[in-house]
C-alpha positions in Angstrom: -102.1 114.4 104.4 -105.5 114.4 102.6 -103.3 115.2 99.4 -101.4 112.1 99.8 -104.7 110.2 101.0 -106.7 111.2 97.8 -103.2 110.0 95.3 -103.4 106.6 97.2 -107.3 106.5 96.7 -106.7 107.4 93.2 -104.0 104.7 92.9 -106.7 102.0 93.9 -109.3 102.9 91.8 -106.8 102.9 88.3 -105.5 99.7 89.4 -108.8 98.5 90.0 -111.1 99.8 87.0 -108.1 100.1 84.1 -104.8 97.9 84.6 -106.6 94.9 86.2 -108.7 94.2 83.3 -106.0 95.3 80.9 -103.9 92.5 82.4 -107.5 89.5 82.5 -107.6 90.8 78.5 -104.0 90.4 78.1 -104.4 87.1 79.5 -107.6 85.7 78.1 -105.6 87.2 74.4 -103.0 85.2 75.3 -105.1 82.0 76.0 -107.2 82.4 73.1 -103.7 83.3 70.8 -102.7 79.5 72.0 -105.9 77.6 71.6 -108.2 79.2 69.5 -105.8 79.2 66.6 -106.4 75.3 66.1 -110.0 76.1 66.4 -110.1 78.6 63.5 -107.9 76.3 61.3 -110.7 73.7 61.8 -113.5 76.0 61.2 -111.7 77.1 57.8 -111.1 73.6 56.7 -114.4 72.5 57.5 -116.0 75.6 55.8 -114.3 75.1 52.8 -114.7 71.4 52.2 -118.6 71.2 52.9 -119.1 74.7 50.6 -117.4 73.0 47.8 -119.3 69.5 48.7 -116.1 67.9 49.4 -114.6 69.2 45.9 -111.9 71.3 47.2 -109.6 70.9 50.1 -107.5 74.0 51.8 -104.1 73.2 53.7 -101.8 75.4 55.8 -98.9 75.3 57.4 -99.4 77.8 60.5 -102.1 79.9 61.4 -101.6 82.8 64.6 -104.2 84.6 65.8 -103.8 88.2 67.7 -106.9 88.8 69.5 -106.1 92.2 70.6 -105.4 93.2 66.7 -108.6 91.4 65.2 -105.7 89.9 63.1 -105.4 86.4 61.7 -102.2 85.4 59.8 -102.2 81.5 57.9 -98.5 81.0 56.1 -98.4 78.7 52.9 -102.2 78.1 52.2 -102.9 75.9 49.5 -106.3 75.4 48.1 -106.4 72.4 45.9 -109.1 70.0 44.4 -109.8 66.4 45.2 -109.3 64.9 41.5 -111.0 61.3 42.4 -114.3 63.2 43.7 -113.7 65.3 40.7 -113.8 62.6 38.3 -116.6 61.1 40.6 -118.6 64.4 40.3 -118.0 63.9 36.3 -120.0 60.3 36.1 -122.7 62.2 37.9 -122.6 65.2 35.4 -121.7 67.0 38.5 -118.3 68.3 37.9 -117.8 72.1 37.3 -116.4 73.6 34.1 -113.6 75.4 35.7 -111.1 73.8 38.4 -109.1 76.2 40.8 -105.6 75.3 42.4 -104.0 78.5 44.9 -101.5 79.1 46.2 -100.6 81.6 48.7 -97.2 82.4 50.9 -99.2 84.5 53.4 -102.8 85.3 54.0 -103.7 88.0 56.4 -106.8 88.7 57.7 -108.2 91.9 59.4 -110.6 92.8 61.9 -111.4 89.2 62.6 -114.1 88.6 65.5 -113.6 85.0 67.1 -115.7 85.9 69.8 -118.7 85.8 67.1 -117.4 83.1 65.4 -117.2 80.8 69.1 -120.4 82.2 70.3 -122.5 82.9 67.5 -121.4 80.9 65.2 -120.8 83.9 62.2 -117.6 84.3 60.7 -116.7 88.0 60.4 -113.8 89.4 58.6 -113.0 92.7 58.0 -110.7 92.4 54.9 -108.7 89.3 53.8 -105.3 90.1 51.8 -103.2 87.8 49.7 -100.1 89.0 48.1 -98.7 87.5 45.0 -101.3 84.6 44.9 -100.4 81.8 42.2 -104.0 80.6 41.1 -104.3 77.9 38.4 -106.9 77.7 36.4 -108.1 75.0 34.0 -111.2 74.8 31.9 -112.9 71.7 30.3 -116.5 71.6 28.9 -118.0 69.4 30.6 -121.2 70.7 30.2 -123.1 73.7 28.4 -125.5 74.5 30.9 -126.9 73.2 34.5 -127.5 70.1 35.1 -130.7 68.2 35.6 -128.9 66.1 38.5 -127.2 69.7 40.0 -126.9 69.5 43.9 -129.6 72.1 44.4 -129.1 73.0 48.0 -127.1 76.6 48.2 -123.8 77.7 49.5 -125.3 79.1 52.8 -127.1 75.5 53.1 -124.2 73.2 53.1 -122.1 75.0 56.2 -125.5 75.9 57.9 -124.8 72.8 59.9 -121.3 75.0 60.9 -122.0 78.4 61.0 -124.9 80.5 60.3 -123.2 83.1 58.2 -119.4 83.9 56.8 -119.1 87.8 55.6 -116.0 89.6 54.4 -115.9 93.4 53.7 -113.3 93.0 51.4 -110.9 90.4 49.9 -107.5 91.8 48.0 -105.5 89.7 45.6 -102.3 92.2 44.6 -99.9 90.9 42.0 -101.5 87.5 40.9 -100.0 85.4 38.8 -102.5 83.6 36.8 -102.3 80.9 34.7 -105.3 79.2 32.9 -105.2 76.1 30.7 -108.7 76.1 28.2 -109.0 72.0 27.2 -112.3 72.7 25.1 -110.4 72.9 21.9 -108.4 70.3 19.8 -105.4 71.5 21.6 -104.7 73.2 24.8 -105.0 76.8 24.7 -102.4 78.4 27.8 -102.6 81.8 28.4 -100.5 83.4 31.3 -101.5 86.8 33.1 -99.0 88.9 35.1 -100.1 92.9 36.8 -103.3 91.5 37.7 -105.5 92.9 41.0 -108.4 91.1 41.5 -111.0 92.7 44.8 -114.3 91.7 45.7 -116.4 93.8 47.8 -119.2 92.7 50.1 -119.2 88.9 50.8 -121.6 87.6 52.5 -123.1 84.3 52.5 -126.5 83.9 54.7 -130.3 82.8 54.4 -130.9 86.1 52.7 -128.0 86.2 49.8 -128.2 82.9 49.4 -130.5 83.0 46.3 -129.3 86.7 45.0 -128.5 86.8 41.9 -127.2 90.3 41.9 -124.2 89.2 43.6 -121.0 87.0 41.7 -119.8 84.1 44.3 -121.9 85.9 46.8 -120.2 89.3 46.4 -121.8 92.5 46.0 -119.1 93.2 43.4 -116.0 91.4 42.0 -113.6 94.2 40.1 -110.4 92.7 37.9 -107.7 94.7 36.4 -105.0 93.9 34.4 -102.5 95.9 33.4 -99.9 95.4 29.6 -100.9 91.8 28.8 -99.2 90.5 25.7 -100.5 87.1 24.2 -100.6 85.0 20.8 -103.1 83.3 19.3 -103.4 79.7 18.9 -102.4 79.5 15.7 -99.0 81.8 16.7 -99.8 83.9 13.1 -101.2 86.9 15.5 -99.9 88.9 18.7 -102.6 90.9 20.6 -101.6 93.6 23.9 -104.0 94.8 26.3 -102.9 98.0 27.9 -105.3 98.2 30.8 -108.3 96.1 31.9 -111.2 96.7 34.6 -114.3 94.6 34.9 -116.6 94.8 37.7 -119.1 92.6 38.0 -121.4 95.2 40.1 -121.9 97.0 36.9 -121.8 94.6 34.7 -119.0 96.2 32.7 -115.8 95.5 30.7 -113.6 98.2 30.2 -110.1 97.9 27.8 -108.2 100.2 27.2 -105.4 99.9 24.1 -106.1 96.3 22.4 -104.2 95.6 20.0 -104.2 92.6 17.4 -100.8 92.2 15.1 -99.1 90.2 12.5 -96.0 87.9 14.5 -94.2 88.0 11.5 -95.5 91.0 9.0 -92.6 89.9 6.2 -93.4 85.9 6.0 -97.3 86.5 6.9 -98.3 85.0 4.0 -96.0 82.7 4.1 -97.7 80.5 6.3 -101.2 81.5 5.8 -103.9 81.4 2.7 -105.5 83.8 4.9 -105.9 87.6 4.5 -104.2 89.7 7.0 -105.8 91.6 9.9 -104.5 94.1 12.1 -106.5 95.9 15.1 -106.0 98.9 17.5 -108.7 100.1 19.8 -108.2 102.6 21.7 -111.2 101.8 24.1 -114.0 99.1 24.3 -116.8 98.7 26.5 -119.2 95.7 26.7 -121.7 96.6 29.2 -124.8 94.2 31.2 -121.8 91.7 30.2 -122.8 88.0 32.1 -119.7 87.2 33.2 -121.1 84.2 35.2 -122.0 82.6 31.8 -118.6 83.2 30.0 -116.8 81.7 33.3 -118.9 78.5 33.3 -120.0 78.1 29.6 -117.9 80.4 27.4 -121.0 83.0 26.5 -120.4 86.1 25.6 -124.0 87.9 26.4 -124.3 91.4 26.5 -126.4 94.6 25.7 -123.9 96.6 23.7 -120.3 97.1 22.6 -119.1 100.2 22.4 -115.8 100.7 20.0 -113.8 104.3 20.4 -111.2 105.1 17.8 -108.8 102.9 16.4 -108.2 101.1 12.8 -109.3 98.0 11.5 -106.5 96.7 8.7 -107.5 93.9 5.9 -104.5 93.0 3.5 -105.8 90.6 0.7 -103.8 87.7 1.1 -101.7 87.9 -2.8 -100.0 84.5 -3.0 -101.5 82.4 -6.4 -101.3 78.5 -6.4 -101.3 76.0 -9.1 -103.7 74.1 -6.6 -108.0 74.4 -7.0 -108.3 78.1 -5.4 -109.1 78.3 -1.6 -113.0 79.4 -0.9 -112.6 82.6 0.8 -116.5 82.8 1.7 -115.1 82.8 5.4 -113.8 86.4 5.0 -118.0 87.1 5.0 -118.7 88.6 8.2 -122.1 86.5 8.2 -119.6 83.2 8.0 -116.6 84.4 10.8 -119.1 85.1 13.2 -119.7 81.3 13.5 -116.0 80.6 13.4 -114.9 82.2 16.2 -115.2 79.3 19.0 -117.9 81.2 21.6 -121.0 81.2 22.3 -121.8 85.1 20.9 -125.1 87.2 21.7 -124.6 91.1 21.6 -127.7 93.3 21.2 -126.0 96.4 19.6 -122.1 97.2 19.0 -121.5 101.1 18.3 -118.7 102.1 16.5 -117.2 105.4 16.5 -114.4 107.1 14.6 -113.4 104.0 13.8 -110.8 104.4 10.1 -111.2 101.0 8.1 -108.0 100.3 5.5 -108.5 97.9 2.5 -105.2 96.6 0.6 -104.3 94.3 -2.0 -101.4 93.8 -4.1 -101.7 93.7 -8.2 -99.5 90.9 -9.8 -99.3 93.1 -12.9 -98.2 96.4 -11.9 -96.3 94.8 -8.8 -98.0 97.5 -6.9 -100.1 97.5 -3.7 -103.6 99.9 -3.8 -105.1 101.0 -0.8 -108.6 101.9 -0.4 -109.5 104.1 3.0 -112.9 104.3 4.7 -111.9 107.1 7.3 -113.8 108.1 10.5 -116.2 105.3 10.2 -119.3 105.6 13.1 -122.6 103.5 13.7 -124.5 100.7 14.9 -125.0 96.8 14.2 -128.0 95.0 15.5 -128.4 91.2 16.7 -124.9 90.2 16.6 -125.5 86.4 17.1 -124.3 83.0 16.9 -126.4 81.4 19.3 -129.1 79.1 18.1 -131.9 80.4 20.0 -131.4 84.0 19.4 -131.2 83.0 15.6 -134.5 81.1 15.5 -136.2 83.9 16.6 -134.5 87.1 14.3 -131.5 86.1 11.7 -130.3 88.9 10.7 -127.7 91.2 11.3 -128.6 95.0 10.3 -125.4 97.4 10.3 -125.6 101.5 9.3 -122.3 103.2 9.1 -121.6 106.4 8.1 -117.8 106.9 6.7 -115.7 109.5 4.9 -113.6 107.4 1.7 -110.9 108.0 0.8 -111.1 110.2 3.9 -113.0 112.8 1.2 -116.3 111.6 0.4 -119.1 110.9 2.7 -120.2 107.8 2.3 -123.4 106.3 3.7 -124.6 102.5 3.6 -126.2 100.1 5.2 -126.1 96.0 5.5 -128.6 93.1 6.5 -126.5 90.1 6.8 -128.4 86.3 7.0 -126.6 84.6 9.7 -128.5 81.4 8.8 -128.3 81.2 4.8 -126.4 78.5 3.6 -124.9 80.5 0.6 -123.8 83.3 3.1 -126.6 86.3 1.8 -126.4 89.9 2.3 -127.3 93.1 1.1 -125.6 96.7 0.7 -127.0 99.7 -0.1 -125.5 103.1 0.3 -125.2 106.8 -1.6 -121.2 108.5 -1.6 -121.3 112.3 -1.9 -119.5 114.8 -3.8 -115.7 114.1 -3.9 -112.5 115.1 -6.2 -112.0 111.8 -8.5 -108.3 112.7 -8.4 -108.4 111.6 -4.7 -109.0 108.1 -5.4 -105.4 107.8 -7.4 -103.4 106.1 -4.4 -106.0 103.4 -5.1 -107.1 103.1 -8.6 -103.4 103.6 -10.1 -101.9 100.3 -8.1 -104.7 98.3 -8.6 -106.5 99.4 -12.2 -103.5 101.4 -13.9 -105.6 104.1 -14.4 -105.1 108.0 -13.5 -107.8 110.5 -12.7 -106.4 113.7 -14.1 -109.4 115.6 -13.4 -113.1 115.3 -12.6 -115.4 115.4 -9.5 -117.9 113.1 -8.3 -121.7 113.9 -7.9 -123.0 110.6 -6.6 -122.2 107.3 -6.2 -125.2 105.0 -5.6 -125.2 101.3 -4.9 -127.8 98.6 -4.1 -126.5 94.9 -4.2 -128.2 92.3 -3.5 -125.1 89.1 -2.8 -124.3 86.2 -1.5 -121.0 83.6 -2.0 -122.1 82.8 -5.7 -122.9 85.9 -7.2 -123.3 90.1 -6.8 -126.2 91.4 -8.6 -128.0 95.0 -8.3 -127.7 98.1 -9.6 -125.3 101.3 -9.3 -125.2 104.9 -10.6 -122.4 107.2 -11.0 -123.0 111.1 -11.6 -119.9 112.9 -12.3 -118.3 115.9 -14.1 -115.1 116.2 -16.6 -113.7 112.9 -16.5 -110.2 112.3 -17.6 -107.8 109.6 -17.6 -104.1 108.8 -18.4 -103.5 104.9 -18.5 -100.4 103.3 -17.6 -98.6 99.9 -18.0 -95.8 98.4 -16.0 -92.6 99.4 -16.1 -90.6 96.0 -14.1 -87.1 96.9 -15.2 -87.5 100.4 -13.6 -90.0 99.4 -10.9 -92.4 102.4 -11.9 -95.6 102.7 -13.8 -95.6 104.3 -17.5 -97.7 106.0 -19.3 -99.2 104.7 -22.4 -99.7 107.8 -24.7 -101.6 106.9 -27.4 -104.1 105.0 -25.3 -104.7 107.5 -23.2 -105.3 110.1 -25.6 -107.8 107.2 -27.5 -109.6 106.8 -24.4 -110.3 110.5 -23.6 -111.0 110.9 -27.3 -113.2 108.1 -28.2 -113.9 106.1 -25.3 -115.1 107.6 -22.1 -117.9 109.9 -21.4 -116.4 112.9 -19.5 -120.5 113.9 -18.1 -122.9 112.0 -16.6 -125.7 113.2 -17.4 -123.9 114.4 -20.9 -126.1 117.3 -21.3 -128.2 119.0 -18.5 -132.0 117.8 -18.2 -131.2 114.4 -19.6 -131.3 111.2 -17.9 -128.4 109.7 -16.3 -126.7 106.8 -17.4 -126.9 103.5 -14.8 -126.1 99.8 -14.4 -127.6 97.0 -13.6 -124.5 94.7 -12.6 -124.1 91.1 -12.5 -120.7 90.1 -10.7 -119.8 85.8 -10.7 -117.9 85.7 -7.3 -114.9 83.6 -7.9 -113.9 81.2 -5.4 -110.9 83.3 -4.4 -112.2 86.7 -4.1 -112.6 87.5 -0.2 -115.5 89.9 1.0 -114.0 93.5 0.5 -113.0 93.1 -2.6 -115.5 90.9 -4.5 -117.9 94.4 -2.7 -115.6 96.6 -5.0 -115.1 94.4 -7.7 -118.9 94.9 -8.2 -119.0 98.4 -8.0 -116.3 98.8 -10.5 -118.1 96.5 -13.3 -121.6 99.0 -12.3 -119.5 101.9 -12.8 -117.6 100.9 -16.0 -120.8 101.6 -18.2 -121.9 104.8 -15.8 -118.7 106.3 -17.5 -119.3 104.8 -21.1 -117.3 101.6 -21.1 -120.5 99.2 -21.5 -119.4 95.3 -22.6 -120.5 97.1 -26.5 -117.8 100.0 -26.1 -115.4 97.5 -24.5 -115.8 94.8 -27.5 -115.6 98.0 -30.0 -112.9 99.4 -27.8 -110.6 96.3 -28.1 -111.6 95.8 -31.5 -110.1 98.9 -32.7 -107.1 98.4 -30.5 -107.0 95.3 -32.1 -107.2 96.9 -35.1 -104.6 100.2 -34.6 -101.9 97.2 -33.0 -102.4 95.1 -36.4 -101.8 98.1 -38.5 -99.1 99.5 -36.3 -97.6 95.8 -37.2 -98.6 96.0 -40.6 -97.1 99.8 -40.7 -93.6 98.0 -39.4 -93.6 94.4 -41.5 -93.7 97.2 -44.1 -90.9 99.7 -43.2 -88.9 96.6 -42.2 -89.6 95.6 -46.1 -88.9 98.9 -47.4 -85.1 98.8 -45.6 -84.6 95.2 -46.7 -85.3 96.5 -50.5 -83.3 99.5 -49.8 -80.6 97.4 -48.5 -80.4 95.5 -51.5 -80.6 97.8 -54.0 -77.4 99.5 -52.3 -76.0 96.3 -52.1 -76.5 95.5 -55.5 -74.9 98.6 -56.8 -71.5 98.0 -54.9 -71.4 94.8 -56.8 -72.1 96.2 -60.2 -69.6 98.8 -60.1 
């Protein structure tokens, strides 16, 4: 009896203190699910409309709130701009540069707190998930800086009549289909992205964060990840690829892995362009203290430093010759190119590590291509900018590089580029350490039809002042045991043929085999002045200038070149005279033979 009494009493306690509250909560959940979804939907409508100053509207076909799960699901959401409001803002100089359209089939809000929203007017959401959203952004350069007429109210001030705060722990956008229309150029540039994920952490709009500059769009961190992106430049000449990209606004850091820029069609590139052909492969790129908001709003790239790790840069000089007036290739000068990139750039420091650089040129006389390489290049570029305010303070880009010429001789070189000079003035100076001269043959045989058969470089030094019109300066070249062979093109057999007599003549009478000739003597050096042809690009003009300085150092100065030319002309004349005398003797001999035959 006592046991039955205790059992009955325990059942009453369970029913009173456990089951009844559960039933009440369940009934309340049904009521809330039915009546609070429209209330919450209206709140969402109001918040978007007020926070965007009536520029954007949000719509969805259905909203289901599950109180027990703390989850709200919205179906077929569309976020669209009101074009009438946008055009009105353009007239008032208040229109943003970016317009956004968003379409999502299903949006899930987890850990929603409706009671807090209703009683405290605080919208708290643990996580928002958007699967396979479609995002379209159009960019127009309506203004390059914040306007005077801007509505100075913060987002919190705009929503404060409806809500005291908005907090979202995490926003996830997975497998985003992203389309970007850029109307800032002469024609619309369209970019499409796939395999992109976006994560926004700790979105908070309240009185404490309304002026917090460390947050982007009121989020503590916005992380963008992109995989396997491929696109084409606006000219259609190049294809670019990115294996992986990650942007973190909290770290203000952009990381790129596997960056490639290559000609879309290598075989016909020079049929479509008068420019040199480029190729770029960079293993990794890191942009630090990157002001993403300035780039997003005004296309300004501002950063403390850019780091390039391992890769290659290839330049092929355009071999096309045209009867039309030569195209001035001053645009290949770095201090001219930076003003043509189409964006406002301001980077304090560029650091490069282990980059290989190639310059190739086709010689029409030899019908061969020569390539000069600078391997394992590392160093620093300071003050890379085309921003007018920055250039007013400092208009010089200085460069310090260490590289290995033809993967052998250590080359230290310094540049100073004037970024505002109308003639693109710059200077370059440096020293090349010991190396075997035969290492140069892959370059000098196709380009100069000369082969070094022996010799070693002790040091090459140079100090050149240059601009678009003239390169001038001083060159010193110390070497030992120089011997060369000279070649000519054998087009019938597609090869270079040795000119034995000329090679012997050069080694015996022209070149100096050592510099200095004897120990203790003053080495030969040269002051060089090279007038740049209009169609000569940056790299070609640089090495042509050095070549003009190297010639006198090996004994081939202007006087020696004239003497050599005169000797060669005399040698050719003697050769022609000898041939003519030989032909005359043959004719006389043949005539005597004919007369003898007639006399018989």
